[in-house]
C-alpha positions in Angstrom: -72.9 -62.3 -23.8 -69.1 -62.4 -24.0 -66.7 -60.1 -22.3 -63.3 -59.3 -23.7 -59.8 -58.9 -22.4 -57.8 -56.8 -24.8 -54.3 -55.4 -25.3 -53.5 -52.2 -27.2 -50.1 -51.2 -28.4 -49.2 -47.5 -28.2 -47.4 -46.5 -31.4 -46.2 -43.4 -29.5 -44.4 -45.1 -26.6 -44.3 -48.8 -27.7 -46.0 -49.9 -24.5 -49.0 -52.1 -23.9 -52.4 -51.2 -22.4 -54.5 -54.0 -21.1 -58.2 -53.8 -20.3 -61.5 -55.6 -20.4 -64.9 -54.7 -21.7 -68.2 -56.2 -22.9 -68.1 -54.0 -26.1 -64.7 -54.5 -27.7 -65.4 -52.4 -30.8 -67.0 -49.5 -28.8 -64.2 -49.5 -26.2 -61.5 -49.4 -28.9 -63.3 -46.5 -30.6 -63.4 -44.7 -27.3 -59.6 -45.2 -26.9 -59.1 -44.1 -30.5 -61.0 -40.9 -29.9 -59.0 -40.0 -26.8 -61.9 -40.7 -24.5 -59.9 -42.9 -22.1 -57.8 -40.9 -19.7 -55.0 -43.5 -19.3 -54.4 -43.8 -23.1 -55.4 -40.3 -24.3 -51.8 -39.1 -24.6 -50.5 -42.5 -25.9 -52.3 -42.4 -29.2 -52.2 -43.8 -31.9 -53.2 -47.2 -30.5 -53.5 -50.5 -32.2 -55.5 -53.5 -31.0 -53.0 -56.3 -31.1 -54.7 -59.0 -29.0 -58.0 -60.0 -27.4 -59.6 -63.0 -25.8 -63.3 -63.7 -25.4 -64.5 -64.7 -21.9 -67.8 -66.2 -20.8 -68.4 -63.5 -18.1 -67.1 -60.3 -16.6 -65.3 -62.0 -13.7 -63.3 -64.2 -16.1 -62.4 -61.2 -18.3 -61.3 -59.2 -15.2 -59.2 -62.0 -13.8 -57.6 -62.5 -17.2 -56.8 -58.8 -17.4 -55.2 -59.0 -14.0 -53.1 -62.0 -15.1 -51.9 -60.3 -18.3 -50.6 -57.4 -16.2 -48.4 -59.7 -14.2 -44.8 -60.6 -15.1 -45.9 -64.1 -16.2 -48.8 -62.6 -18.2 -46.5 -60.2 -20.0 -44.2 -63.1 -20.8 -47.2 -65.0 -22.2 -48.1 -62.0 -24.4 -44.6 -61.5 -25.7 -44.3 -65.2 -26.5 -47.8 -65.3 -28.1 -47.1 -62.2 -30.2 -43.4 -62.7 -30.8 -43.6 -62.8 -34.6 -45.9 -59.8 -34.7 -43.8 -57.7 -32.4 -40.5 -58.6 -34.2 -41.9 -58.3 -37.7 -40.8 -61.8 -38.6 -43.3 -64.2 -40.2 -42.7 -67.9 -39.7 -45.3 -70.3 -41.1 
């Protein structure tokens, strides 16, 4: 079974929320409904990135990395065209 590291974008404050879960769809629905304390007041939320990991520890470590300065730089570079609205093919 895979575990997922994911990033949500708050359309309210423009900031990211990073987490991990074994049920990506269910966890996103929980965020969407307001069932997660840390994102309840930051809705609406959009799932903008996720990675599948082989186990919980890998997903948790990846989440911790994405919350660091270097991890945030990785995300901004990875999502640059999405975040700026420019499409380059």
